[in-house]
PAMISE-539801 format. One line per field, with one value per residue (C-alpha): residue number from 1; chain; y, x, z. Coordinates in nm, 4 decimals. Example, Ala and Ser with C-alpha at 12.3 -4.5 7.8 and 13.67 -1.06 7.14 Angstrom:
residues 2
num	c(1, 2);
chaine	c(A, A);
c2	c(-0.4500, -0.1060);
c1	c(1.2300, 1.3670);
c3	c(0.7800, 0.7140);
END
This chain:
residues 510
num	c(1, 2, 3, 4, 5, 6, 7, 8, 9, 10, 11, 12, 13, 14, 15, 16, 17, 18, 19, 20, 21, 22, 23, 24, 25, 26, 27, 28, 29, 30, 31, 32, 33, 34, 35, 36, 37, 38, 39, 40, 41, 42, 43, 44, 45, 46, 47, 48, 49, 50, 51, 52, 53, 54, 55, 56, 57, 58, 59, 60, 61, 62, 63, 64, 65, 66, 67, 68, 69, 70, 71, 72, 73, 74, 75, 76, 77, 78, 79, 80, 81, 82, 83, 84, 85, 86, 87, 88, 89, 90, 91, 92, 93, 94, 95, 96, 97, 98, 99, 100, 101, 102, 103, 104, 105, 106, 107, 108, 109, 110, 111, 112, 113, 114, 115, 116, 117, 118, 119, 120, 121, 122, 123, 124, 125, 126, 127, 128, 129, 130, 131, 132, 133, 134, 135, 136, 137, 138, 139, 140, 141, 142, 143, 144, 145, 146, 147, 148, 149, 150, 151, 152, 153, 154, 155, 156, 157, 158, 159, 160, 161, 162, 163, 164, 165, 166, 167, 168, 169, 170, 171, 172, 173, 174, 175, 176, 177, 178, 179, 180, 181, 182, 183, 184, 185, 186, 187, 188, 189, 190, 191, 192, 193, 194, 195, 196, 197, 198, 199, 200, 201, 202, 203, 204, 205, 206, 207, 208, 209, 210, 211, 212, 213, 214, 215, 216, 217, 218, 219, 220, 221, 222, 223, 224, 225, 226, 227, 228, 229, 230, 231, 232, 233, 234, 235, 236, 237, 238, 239, 240, 241, 242, 243, 244, 245, 246, 247, 248, 249, 250, 251, 252, 253, 254, 255, 256, 257, 258, 259, 260, 261, 262, 263, 264, 265, 266, 267, 268, 269, 270, 271, 272, 273, 274, 275, 276, 277, 278, 279, 280, 281, 282, 283, 284, 285, 286, 287, 288, 289, 290, 291, 292, 293, 294, 295, 296, 297, 298, 299, 300, 301, 302, 303, 304, 305, 306, 307, 308, 309, 310, 311, 312, 313, 314, 315, 316, 317, 318, 319, 320, 321, 322, 323, 324, 325, 326, 327, 328, 329, 330, 331, 332, 333, 334, 335, 336, 337, 338, 339, 340, 341, 342, 343, 344, 345, 346, 347, 348, 349, 350, 351, 352, 353, 354, 355, 356, 357, 358, 359, 360, 361, 362, 363, 364, 365, 366, 367, 368, 369, 370, 371, 372, 373, 374, 375, 376, 377, 378, 379, 380, 381, 382, 383, 384, 385, 386, 387, 388, 389, 390, 391, 392, 393, 394, 395, 396, 397, 398, 399, 400, 401, 402, 403, 404, 405, 406, 407, 408, 409, 410, 411, 412, 413, 414, 415, 416, 417, 418, 419, 420, 421, 422, 423, 424, 425, 426, 427, 428, 429, 430, 431, 432, 433, 434, 435, 436, 437, 438, 439, 440, 441, 442, 443, 444, 445, 446, 447, 448, 449, 450, 451, 452, 453, 454, 455, 456, 457, 458, 459, 460, 461, 462, 463, 464, 465, 466, 467, 468, 469, 470, 471, 472, 473, 474, 475, 476, 477, 478, 479, 480, 481, 482, 483, 484, 485, 486, 487, 488, 489, 490, 491, 492, 493, 494, 495, 496, 497, 498, 499, 500, 501, 502, 503, 504, 505, 506, 507, 508, 509, 510);
chaine	c(A, A, A, A, A, A, A, A, A, A, A, A, A, A, A, A, A, A, A, A, A, A, A, A, A, A, A, A, A, A, A, A, A, A, A, A, A, A, A, A, A, A, A, A, A, A, A, A, A, A, A, A, A, A, A, A, A, A, A, A, A, A, A, A, A, A, A, A, A, A, A, A, A, A, A, A, A, A, A, A, A, A, A, A, A, A, A, A, A, A, A, A, A, A, A, A, A, A, A, A, A, A, A, A, A, A, A, A, A, A, A, A, A, A, A, A, A, A, A, A, A, A, A, A, A, A, A, A, A, A, A, A, A, A, A, A, A, A, A, A, A, A, A, A, A, A, A, A, A, A, A, A, A, A, A, A, A, A, A, A, A, A, A, A, A, A, A, A, A, A, A, A, A, A, A, A, A, A, A, A, A, A, A, A, A, A, A, A, A, A, A, A, A, A, A, A, A, A, A, A, A, A, A, A, A, A, A, A, A, A, A, A, A, A, A, A, A, A, A, A, A, A, A, A, A, A, A, A, A, A, A, A, A, A, A, A, A, A, A, A, A, A, A, A, A, A, A, A, A, A, A, A, A, A, A, A, A, A, A, A, A, A, A, A, A, A, A, A, A, A, A, A, A, A, A, A, A, A, A, A, A, A, A, A, A, A, A, A, A, A, A, A, A, A, A, A, A, A, A, A, A, A, A, A, A, A, A, A, A, A, A, A, A, A, A, A, A, A, A, A, A, A, A, A, A, A, A, A, A, A, A, A, A, A, A, A, A, A, A, A, A, A, A, A, A, A, A, A, A, A, A, A, A, A, A, A, A, A, A, A, A, A, A, A, A, A, A, A, A, A, A, A, A, A, A, A, A, A, A, A, A, A, A, A, A, A, A, A, A, A, A, A, A, A, A, A, A, A, A, A, A, A, A, A, A, A, A, A, A, A, A, A, A, A, A, A, A, A, A, A, A, A, A, A, A, A, A, A, A, A, A, A, A, A, A, A, A, A, A, A, A, A, A, A, A, A, A, A, A, A, A, A, A, A, A, A, A, A, A, A, A, A, A, A, A, A, A, A, A, A, A, A, A, A, A, A, A, A, A, A, A, A, A, A, A, A, A, A, A, A, A, A, A, A, A, A, A, A, A, A, A, A, A, A, A, A, A, A, A, A);
c2	c(-1.2784, -1.4882, -1.1739, -1.0432, -1.3581, -1.3353, -0.9770, -1.0941, -1.3730, -1.1331, -0.8917, -1.1646, -1.2709, -0.9195, -0.8916, -1.2135, -1.0622, -0.7308, -0.8123, -1.0159, -1.2418, -1.5952, -1.5436, -1.8403, -1.8026, -1.9933, -2.0174, -1.9624, -2.3182, -2.2832, -2.4874, -2.3997, -2.2332, -2.1141, -1.9719, -1.7125, -1.7041, -1.3712, -1.4831, -1.7920, -1.8944, -1.9403, -2.0278, -2.3865, -2.5875, -2.8534, -2.6232, -2.7058, -3.0612, -2.9291, -2.7377, -2.8129, -2.9344, -2.7934, -2.5919, -2.7863, -3.1092, -2.9728, -3.0544, -3.4209, -3.3249, -3.1908, -3.4570, -3.3470, -2.9933, -2.9190, -2.9723, -2.6525, -2.4505, -2.6124, -2.5363, -2.1690, -2.1473, -2.3202, -2.0684, -1.7739, -1.9073, -1.9905, -1.6393, -1.5263, -1.8150, -1.8373, -1.5024, -1.3072, -1.1168, -1.0202, -1.2098, -1.2697, -1.4747, -1.4642, -1.8149, -2.0177, -2.3542, -2.5892, -2.5980, -2.8015, -3.0808, -3.1309, -3.1760, -2.8510, -2.5187, -2.2909, -2.0064, -1.7232, -1.6397, -1.3835, -1.5045, -1.2680, -1.3912, -1.1403, -1.1748, -1.0518, -1.0796, -1.4508, -1.5465, -1.5551, -1.4682, -1.5752, -1.3686, -1.5543, -1.3618, -1.5000, -1.2751, -1.4762, -1.2170, -0.9481, -1.1599, -1.2503, -0.8818, -0.8041, -1.0741, -0.9273, -0.5798, -0.7291, -0.8872, -0.5578, -0.3726, -0.6294, -0.5952, -0.2211, -0.2669, -0.5061, -0.2278, -0.0208, -0.3167, -0.4578, -0.2065, -0.2600, -0.6297, -0.6309, -0.4060, -0.6329, -0.9474, -0.8082, -0.7042, -1.0582, -1.2142, -0.9963, -1.1143, -1.4743, -1.4749, -1.2955, -1.5021, -1.8238, -1.7060, -1.6252, -1.9683, -2.1420, -1.9413, -2.0411, -2.4078, -2.3848, -2.2541, -2.5358, -2.8032, -2.6846, -2.7102, -2.3441, -2.2330, -1.9123, -2.0961, -2.0395, -2.2868, -2.0106, -1.7820, -2.0515, -2.1155, -1.7441, -1.6970, -1.9904, -1.8615, -1.5156, -1.6794, -1.8944, -1.5828, -1.4284, -1.7276, -1.6927, -1.3267, -1.4136, -1.6910, -1.4427, -1.1925, -1.4546, -1.5473, -1.1938, -1.1762, -1.4670, -1.2095, -1.0574, -1.3872, -1.4900, -1.3912, -1.6468, -1.6158, -1.5151, -1.7666, -1.6160, -1.6912, -1.5186, -1.2957, -1.0610, -0.7086, -0.6510, -0.9448, -0.8079, -0.4509, -0.5680, -0.7554, -0.4533, -0.2264, -0.4590, -0.4724, -0.0894, -0.0105, 0.0952, 0.3443, 0.4873, 0.5109, 0.7680, 0.9887, 0.9989, 0.8771, 0.5970, 0.5964, 0.2897, 0.2669, -0.0418, -0.0418, -0.3261, -0.6562, -0.6103, -0.8839, -1.0807, -0.9847, -1.2031, -1.1660, -1.2980, -1.2257, -1.1959, -0.9534, -0.7407, -0.7125, -0.5784, -0.3184, -0.1775, -0.1805, 0.0251, 0.2753, 0.3022, 0.3500, 0.6268, 0.7950, 0.7792, 0.9183, 1.2056, 1.3750, 1.3670, 1.6938, 1.8823, 1.9701, 1.8861, 1.9195, 1.6669, 1.4315, 1.1610, 0.8683, 0.7522, 0.4252, 0.4074, 0.0810, 0.0812, -0.1362, 0.0226, -0.1385, 0.0330, -0.1733, -0.4592, -0.3631, -0.2647, 0.0906, 0.1420, 0.5031, 0.5726, 0.9476, 1.1483, 1.5231, 1.5279, 1.7180, 1.6428, 1.6495, 1.8962, 1.7694, 1.7265, 1.4666, 1.3124, 1.2136, 1.0128, 0.8284, 0.4952, 0.5200, 0.2511, 0.3924, 0.7395, 0.8456, 1.1582, 0.9792, 1.0246, 0.8554, 0.5638, 0.5085, 0.2641, 0.4009, 0.0597, 0.0351, 0.2062, 0.0712, -0.2878, -0.2078, -0.0702, -0.3918, -0.6168, -0.4307, -0.4101, -0.7881, -0.8497, -0.6471, -0.3476, 0.0129, 0.2352, 0.6094, 0.9101, 1.2694, 1.5134, 1.8860, 2.0460, 2.1083, 1.9272, 1.5599, 1.2651, 1.0141, 0.6842, 0.5006, 0.1205, -0.0517, -0.4255, -0.6487, -0.8519, -1.2287, -1.3629, -1.6328, -1.6022, -1.7808, -2.0077, -1.8719, -2.1347, -2.0011, -2.0931, -2.3790, -2.2945, -2.3986, -2.6600, -2.9525, -3.1761, -3.3762, -3.7058, -3.9837, -4.2571, -4.6128, -4.6373, -4.6507, -4.6859, -4.3578, -4.2734, -3.9132, -3.7756, -3.4395, -3.3018, -3.0565, -3.2398, -2.9826, -3.0560, -3.4252, -3.4010, -3.1758, -3.4311, -3.7036, -3.5099, -3.4233, -3.7770, -3.9544, -4.1955, -4.3379, -4.5389, -4.2723, -4.3536, -4.0457, -4.0179, -3.7118, -3.7943, -3.9508, -4.1852, -4.3165, -4.3492, -4.5504, -4.8024, -4.9002, -4.8533, -5.2213, -5.3279, -5.0672, -5.1080, -4.7757, -4.7033, -4.3438, -4.1200, -3.7525, -3.5939, -3.2416, -3.1123, -2.9478, -3.1696, -3.1117, -3.2423, -3.4115, -3.3139, -3.4423, -3.5027, -3.7686, -3.9533, -3.9190, -4.0645, -4.3586, -4.4403, -4.4041, -4.6647, -4.9017, -4.8520, -4.6679, -4.7602, -4.5520, -4.2318, -4.1407, -4.2040, -3.9645, -3.6071, -3.3398, -3.0539, -2.7314, -2.3931, -2.2500, -2.3400, -2.1898, -2.3569, -2.3623, -2.7434, -2.7702, -2.5198, -2.7156, -3.0413, -2.8972, -2.7606, -3.0772, -3.3463, -3.1607, -3.3901, -3.3948, -3.0827, -2.9111, -2.5737, -2.4590, -2.3243, -2.5784, -2.6349, -2.9657, -3.0254, -2.9884, -3.2322, -3.4902, -3.4495, -3.4936, -3.8075, -3.9471, -3.9055, -4.0714, -4.3759, -4.4096, -4.3749, -4.6926, -4.8214);
c1	c(-3.9867, -3.6942, -3.4860, -3.5888, -3.4747, -3.1441, -3.1057, -3.1746, -2.9175, -2.6581, -2.7259, -2.6923, -2.3703, -2.2411, -2.3373, -2.1450, -1.8380, -1.8337, -1.9410, -1.7589, -2.0580, -2.1275, -2.4173, -2.6558, -2.8926, -3.2329, -3.4612, -3.8375, -3.8926, -3.6313, -3.3613, -3.0025, -2.9225, -2.5655, -2.3418, -2.0744, -1.7786, -1.7123, -1.4487, -1.2634, -1.1525, -1.5052, -1.7120, -1.8430, -1.7134, -1.9831, -2.2379, -2.0983, -2.2440, -2.5898, -2.6636, -3.0167, -3.1205, -3.4278, -3.3152, -3.5267, -3.3577, -3.0158, -3.0915, -3.0106, -2.6524, -2.5819, -2.7284, -2.4850, -2.6239, -2.8607, -3.2197, -3.3338, -3.0940, -3.1923, -3.5610, -3.4704, -3.2791, -3.5655, -3.8124, -3.5986, -3.5714, -3.9444, -4.0407, -3.8606, -3.9484, -4.3163, -4.4187, -4.1610, -4.0485, -3.6980, -3.5713, -3.2436, -3.0793, -2.7531, -2.6294, -2.3320, -2.2429, -1.9386, -1.8393, -1.7897, -1.8776, -1.9593, -1.5916, -1.4707, -1.4257, -1.7261, -1.8078, -2.0571, -2.2700, -2.5311, -2.7924, -3.0084, -3.2797, -3.3826, -3.6558, -3.5576, -3.8428, -3.9323, -3.5860, -3.4280, -3.0792, -2.9271, -2.6371, -2.4212, -2.1485, -1.8833, -1.8998, -1.6673, -1.3883, -1.6384, -1.7979, -1.4596, -1.3703, -1.6933, -1.6093, -1.2633, -1.4166, -1.6523, -1.3527, -1.1535, -1.4447, -1.4678, -1.0941, -1.1299, -1.4133, -1.2236, -0.9847, -1.2916, -1.4713, -1.1703, -1.1757, -1.5477, -1.5226, -1.2338, -1.4319, -1.7384, -1.5473, -1.3167, -1.6101, -1.7610, -1.4145, -1.3463, -1.6398, -1.5943, -1.2436, -1.3274, -1.6365, -1.4485, -1.1772, -1.4417, -1.6014, -1.2668, -1.1946, -1.5268, -1.4523, -1.1174, -1.2748, -1.5375, -1.2706, -1.0858, -1.4091, -1.4551, -1.7969, -1.8066, -1.8217, -2.1410, -2.2838, -2.5231, -2.2305, -2.0485, -2.3628, -2.4094, -2.0504, -2.0783, -2.4085, -2.2518, -1.9554, -2.1908, -2.3767, -2.0445, -1.9599, -2.2970, -2.2312, -1.8934, -2.0519, -2.3163, -2.0487, -1.8579, -2.1774, -2.2384, -1.8805, -1.9736, -2.1900, -1.8654, -1.6954, -1.9389, -1.8216, -1.9843, -2.3075, -2.6391, -2.8272, -3.1762, -3.4168, -3.7139, -3.5647, -3.6699, -3.5333, -3.5102, -3.2650, -3.0439, -3.0431, -2.9818, -2.6679, -2.5487, -2.6064, -2.4059, -2.1141, -2.1170, -2.1852, -1.8286, -1.8246, -2.1612, -2.1583, -1.8843, -2.0190, -2.3985, -2.7138, -2.8870, -3.2655, -3.4340, -3.8064, -3.9642, -4.3192, -4.5095, -4.5902, -4.3497, -4.3628, -4.0443, -3.8094, -3.6169, -3.2414, -2.8975, -2.8269, -2.4534, -2.4770, -2.7454, -2.5579, -2.2667, -2.4905, -2.6245, -2.2858, -2.1521, -2.4331, -2.4155, -2.0399, -2.0684, -2.3447, -2.1261, -1.8213, -2.0291, -1.9762, -1.5952, -1.5812, -1.8524, -1.9461, -2.3155, -2.4626, -2.7437, -2.5623, -2.8244, -2.8485, -3.2042, -3.3206, -3.6760, -3.8372, -4.1811, -4.3903, -4.4936, -4.8131, -4.7869, -4.4930, -4.5133, -4.1745, -3.9919, -3.8446, -3.5462, -3.4359, -3.1037, -3.0478, -2.7868, -2.7583, -2.3875, -2.1791, -2.3974, -2.2855, -2.3160, -2.4976, -2.1738, -2.0584, -2.4068, -2.4530, -2.1201, -2.1524, -2.2473, -1.9563, -1.6890, -1.3748, -1.5300, -1.4538, -1.4285, -1.2176, -0.8734, -0.6855, -0.9156, -1.1770, -1.1704, -1.4715, -1.6201, -1.8639, -2.1671, -2.0849, -2.0896, -2.4070, -2.5772, -2.5036, -2.6253, -2.9546, -3.0044, -2.9475, -3.2195, -3.4681, -3.4449, -3.3351, -3.0957, -3.0801, -2.9689, -3.0647, -2.8213, -2.7550, -2.4352, -2.4611, -2.8022, -2.7010, -2.7777, -3.0531, -2.9988, -3.3111, -3.3099, -3.6179, -3.6423, -3.9222, -4.1188, -4.1457, -4.4909, -4.4641, -4.3591, -4.0509, -4.0702, -3.8527, -3.6626, -3.5806, -3.2598, -3.3065, -3.2707, -2.9410, -2.9986, -2.8233, -3.1235, -3.0985, -3.2245, -2.9801, -2.9638, -2.8610, -2.4861, -2.3154, -1.9664, -1.8634, -1.5485, -1.4314, -1.1781, -1.0575, -0.6983, -0.7703, -0.7315, -0.9420, -1.2332, -1.1724, -1.1981, -1.5057, -1.6909, -1.5950, -1.7372, -2.0599, -2.1111, -1.9936, -2.2818, -2.1399, -1.8301, -1.6022, -1.2880, -1.0773, -0.8267, -0.6200, -0.6047, -0.8101, -0.5321, -0.5113, -0.8929, -0.9295, -0.6681, -0.9020, -1.2362, -1.2962, -1.1738, -1.3824, -1.6996, -1.8470, -2.2186, -2.1583, -1.8624, -1.7949, -1.5301, -1.3783, -1.4390, -1.0942, -0.8056, -0.4285, -0.3496, -0.6948, -1.0640, -1.4086, -1.4432, -1.1668, -1.3649, -1.6901, -1.5267, -1.3837, -1.7119, -1.8986, -1.6721, -1.6159, -1.8819, -2.1745, -2.4087, -2.2000, -2.2475, -2.5940, -2.4418, -2.1544, -2.1548, -1.9121, -1.8199, -1.6586, -1.5522, -1.5701, -1.5082, -1.1850, -1.1275, -1.3294, -1.3121, -1.4701, -1.7434, -1.8219, -1.8353, -2.0893, -2.3046, -2.2880, -2.3165, -2.5073, -2.3793, -2.4846, -2.3155, -2.2771, -2.0902, -1.8645, -1.9198, -2.1915, -2.4053, -2.3842, -2.7588, -2.7207, -2.4331, -2.6309, -2.9378, -2.7328, -2.5694, -2.8977, -3.0324, -2.7308, -2.7575, -3.1354, -3.0778, -3.1783, -2.9765);
c3	c(-1.7696, -1.8909, -1.9526, -1.6169, -1.4501, -1.6409, -1.5043, -1.1519, -1.1797, -1.3092, -1.0334, -0.7685, -0.9210, -0.9143, -0.5417, -0.4764, -0.6211, -0.4400, -0.0851, 0.1792, 0.2467, 0.1206, -0.1271, -0.1842, -0.4746, -0.4522, -0.7498, -0.7346, -0.6062, -0.3320, -0.5094, -0.4641, -0.7957, -0.7268, -0.4553, -0.4562, -0.2216, -0.0568, 0.1902, 0.0609, 0.4074, 0.5396, 0.2298, 0.2742, -0.0199, 0.0497, -0.1194, -0.4562, -0.4473, -0.3304, -0.6523, -0.7587, -0.4145, -0.2524, 0.0514, 0.2978, 0.1921, 0.2860, 0.6513, 0.5919, 0.4956, 0.8413, 1.0747, 1.3482, 1.3650, 1.6630, 1.5545, 1.7360, 1.5229, 1.1997, 1.2859, 1.3412, 1.0151, 0.8281, 0.9744, 0.8575, 0.5073, 0.4903, 0.5815, 0.2709, 0.0380, 0.1257, 0.2741, 0.0632, 0.3755, 0.4724, 0.7705, 0.9550, 1.2282, 1.4180, 1.5270, 1.6354, 1.4898, 1.4723, 1.1018, 0.8971, 1.1497, 1.5125, 1.6041, 1.4399, 1.6115, 1.6717, 1.4402, 1.4575, 1.1516, 1.0545, 0.8031, 0.6003, 0.3571, 0.0936, -0.1763, -0.5197, -0.7739, -0.7594, -0.6540, -0.3066, -0.1906, 0.1364, 0.2680, 0.5223, 0.6987, 0.9285, 1.2391, 1.4543, 1.4716, 1.5617, 1.8384, 1.9776, 1.9816, 2.1680, 2.4265, 2.4652, 2.5166, 2.7802, 2.9544, 2.9329, 3.0871, 3.3734, 3.4308, 3.4490, 3.6956, 3.9097, 4.0322, 4.1388, 4.2983, 4.4768, 4.7664, 4.8173, 4.8115, 5.0571, 5.2832, 5.2637, 5.3297, 5.6002, 5.8244, 5.8537, 5.8706, 6.1747, 6.3782, 6.2490, 6.3910, 6.7123, 6.7911, 6.7351, 6.9644, 7.2272, 7.1944, 7.2287, 7.5376, 7.6909, 7.6007, 7.7724, 8.0886, 8.0633, 8.0095, 8.3213, 8.5224, 8.5616, 8.6851, 8.4778, 8.1439, 7.9525, 7.7014, 7.5893, 7.5272, 7.3218, 7.1124, 7.0574, 6.9452, 6.7022, 6.5620, 6.4944, 6.3289, 6.1173, 6.0140, 5.9078, 5.6840, 5.5151, 5.4385, 5.2911, 5.0842, 4.9585, 4.8555, 4.6580, 4.4847, 4.3848, 4.2383, 4.0044, 3.8265, 3.7015, 3.6046, 3.3313, 2.9816, 2.7528, 2.5603, 2.7082, 2.9243, 2.9063, 3.1940, 3.3771, 3.6522, 3.9245, 3.8531, 4.2236, 4.2672, 3.9840, 4.1255, 4.4771, 4.3525, 4.1607, 4.4684, 4.6885, 4.4446, 4.4176, 4.7740, 4.8611, 4.5711, 4.6628, 5.0445, 5.0749, 4.8035, 4.8088, 4.9688, 4.7846, 4.7575, 4.5958, 4.5123, 4.3555, 4.2305, 4.3995, 4.2185, 3.9341, 3.6664, 3.5765, 3.2952, 3.0588, 3.0786, 3.1770, 3.5457, 3.5018, 3.2086, 3.3589, 3.6870, 3.4924, 3.3262, 3.6515, 3.8239, 3.5369, 3.5661, 3.9485, 3.9559, 3.6946, 3.9070, 4.2192, 4.0402, 3.9075, 4.2553, 4.2302, 4.0459, 4.2145, 4.5733, 4.6474, 4.9960, 4.9386, 4.7009, 4.6081, 4.3727, 4.3143, 4.1583, 4.0440, 3.9042, 3.7371, 3.5125, 3.1815, 3.0500, 2.7085, 2.6009, 2.8639, 3.0060, 3.3128, 3.3216, 3.5511, 3.6010, 3.7793, 3.8455, 4.0308, 4.1074, 4.0292, 3.7860, 3.4743, 3.1074, 2.8172, 2.5083, 2.3191, 2.5730, 2.6315, 2.2693, 2.2732, 2.6030, 2.4381, 2.1901, 2.2371, 2.4011, 2.4685, 2.8284, 3.0339, 3.2940, 3.1344, 3.4228, 3.5120, 3.2321, 2.9456, 2.7628, 2.7364, 3.0258, 2.8686, 2.5255, 2.6533, 2.8535, 2.5450, 2.3543, 2.6339, 2.6708, 2.2937, 2.2588, 2.5195, 2.3150, 2.5551, 2.5260, 2.7220, 2.7051, 2.9148, 2.9957, 3.1493, 3.2086, 3.3451, 3.7094, 3.7384, 3.7145, 3.4906, 3.4559, 3.2760, 3.1612, 3.1013, 2.9590, 2.9544, 2.8185, 3.0661, 3.0846, 2.9977, 3.2603, 3.6195, 3.7277, 4.0274, 4.3036, 4.5096, 4.8540, 5.0351, 5.2741, 5.6410, 5.7901, 6.0546, 6.2141, 6.1382, 5.8154, 5.6774, 5.7473, 5.4883, 5.5485, 5.5911, 5.2491, 5.1194, 4.9625, 4.7646, 4.8035, 4.5586, 4.6852, 4.6941, 4.9824, 5.3069, 5.4944, 5.2610, 5.2942, 5.6730, 5.6472, 5.4292, 5.6732, 5.9674, 5.7798, 5.6534, 5.9710, 5.9518, 5.6249, 5.5442, 5.3912, 5.1839, 5.0810, 4.7932, 4.6955, 4.3241, 4.0499, 3.9571, 4.3141, 4.3489, 4.0206, 4.1468, 4.4284, 4.2570, 4.1837, 4.5354, 4.7134, 4.4995, 4.6396, 4.6603, 4.5599, 4.4562, 4.5476, 4.3262, 4.3020, 3.9492, 3.9366, 4.0496, 3.9923, 3.6425, 3.6314, 3.6284, 3.6669, 3.2955, 3.3171, 3.5903, 3.3905, 3.0717, 3.2685, 3.4387, 3.1073, 2.9497, 3.2393, 3.5087, 3.3573, 3.6552, 3.8822, 3.6785, 3.8254, 4.1703, 4.1219, 4.2676, 4.1486, 4.3829, 4.2729, 4.3913, 4.0436, 3.6741, 3.5471, 3.2064, 2.8878, 2.8871, 3.2305, 3.1442, 2.8204, 3.0198, 3.2653, 2.9843, 2.7765, 3.0431, 3.3150, 3.5928, 3.9625, 4.0929, 4.4276, 4.4454, 4.7260, 4.9752, 5.0429, 5.3506, 5.5393, 5.4874, 5.1120, 5.0972, 5.3102, 5.0898, 4.7701, 4.9011, 5.0216, 4.6640, 4.5129, 4.7360, 4.6678, 4.2965, 4.1058, 3.8193);
END
């Protein structure tokens, strides 16, 4: 057995010399026997001092690492050490400490006789390339989507503008004492204009599905919501080319997924289906979406088919290859490749069937969530709202129009507005506000600066501070929102939502 162990150790040593991974060798008791550096720039030198240490005891040397991640890593290693099963995990961590840059790693645990080897590969460059590919695909899609978005926004903007003009004309007649003025007509015009603003707000909300490029944020979702979003974003591409028919099986269970990534997948598929009619004349051009539950694998099957130009088998087998495209002038060849990765990472499958002249069908299968997600409906827009006792509120906002809007909505409070954080902090002690409303993105400043100041100087004000934002455009701001999770209200907001948020801030106890 001794000779056998010697052979195993020599084999592991050889592996460590010829592959680009970090190779960690554990003995039969799970102690760190040795390690071999594959890539000198990423091999953790700290491992040298851990030789002879039981692998589970290594946790105490990285107290800054997230406990959930350490638990996952321990489980992977235990499956190999105890159950002698191969196991693997992809993860992200800041290395070599919590203040260092983030790196992506793949860990593979392999049993070899009574020994164990851990292969750790730095996949940061590959992951960054994938993110760049995703960004490139979104940029390619933006040109296609721009016309549709402009069309969708210009329609409601037209009747917002026209109905506001009509309301103002009626008010002018009323002001001059005219008998033909109609309060009902004024109210109707304002209601139509308000409906238009809600349509624009909904469109901008859909566009956020294409702005997300970070890692997955998995949550239970309704597949109908995802497909409805994708259909709206693709509507201008589809409506002039084909009839769209959508059929949902009733009582579909939820799926697990990331709404932003999944929306991108279905937009890519729908635009491809629409463009399949550009090279062929079809009298009854049709795109069909069918959504069913498959009990056999506890999954949702989405079939998107068209009766367009179709593809020969030589093209069909390459459609998921990166950079492969049949659209020489406009295609990047990334859409379906990125879609394939997204669906695969979610534990699903994506495939296609096609014949020249008969069209194409793309099948997407996604696993179901075991628990239903609670659906929160949008509150009805109304002028009625709870009114808290008058409070002194500091508003930090560089846009004067937003300042004035907040003043009008919160006219039952004592509002003090400031255009910069620097100016506001000069008067903070003197004003002694009951609550603070601050724009997350200010010129040269941001909400994180206010949060840090309050944390050091006035921590009791933190739970009574509300940040408002029209979008997060910097990595620092996104990291701040994820790490701190402050009170947040996104623009465009409804007056009732702002009033309720402020009421909760004022009633907050220290």
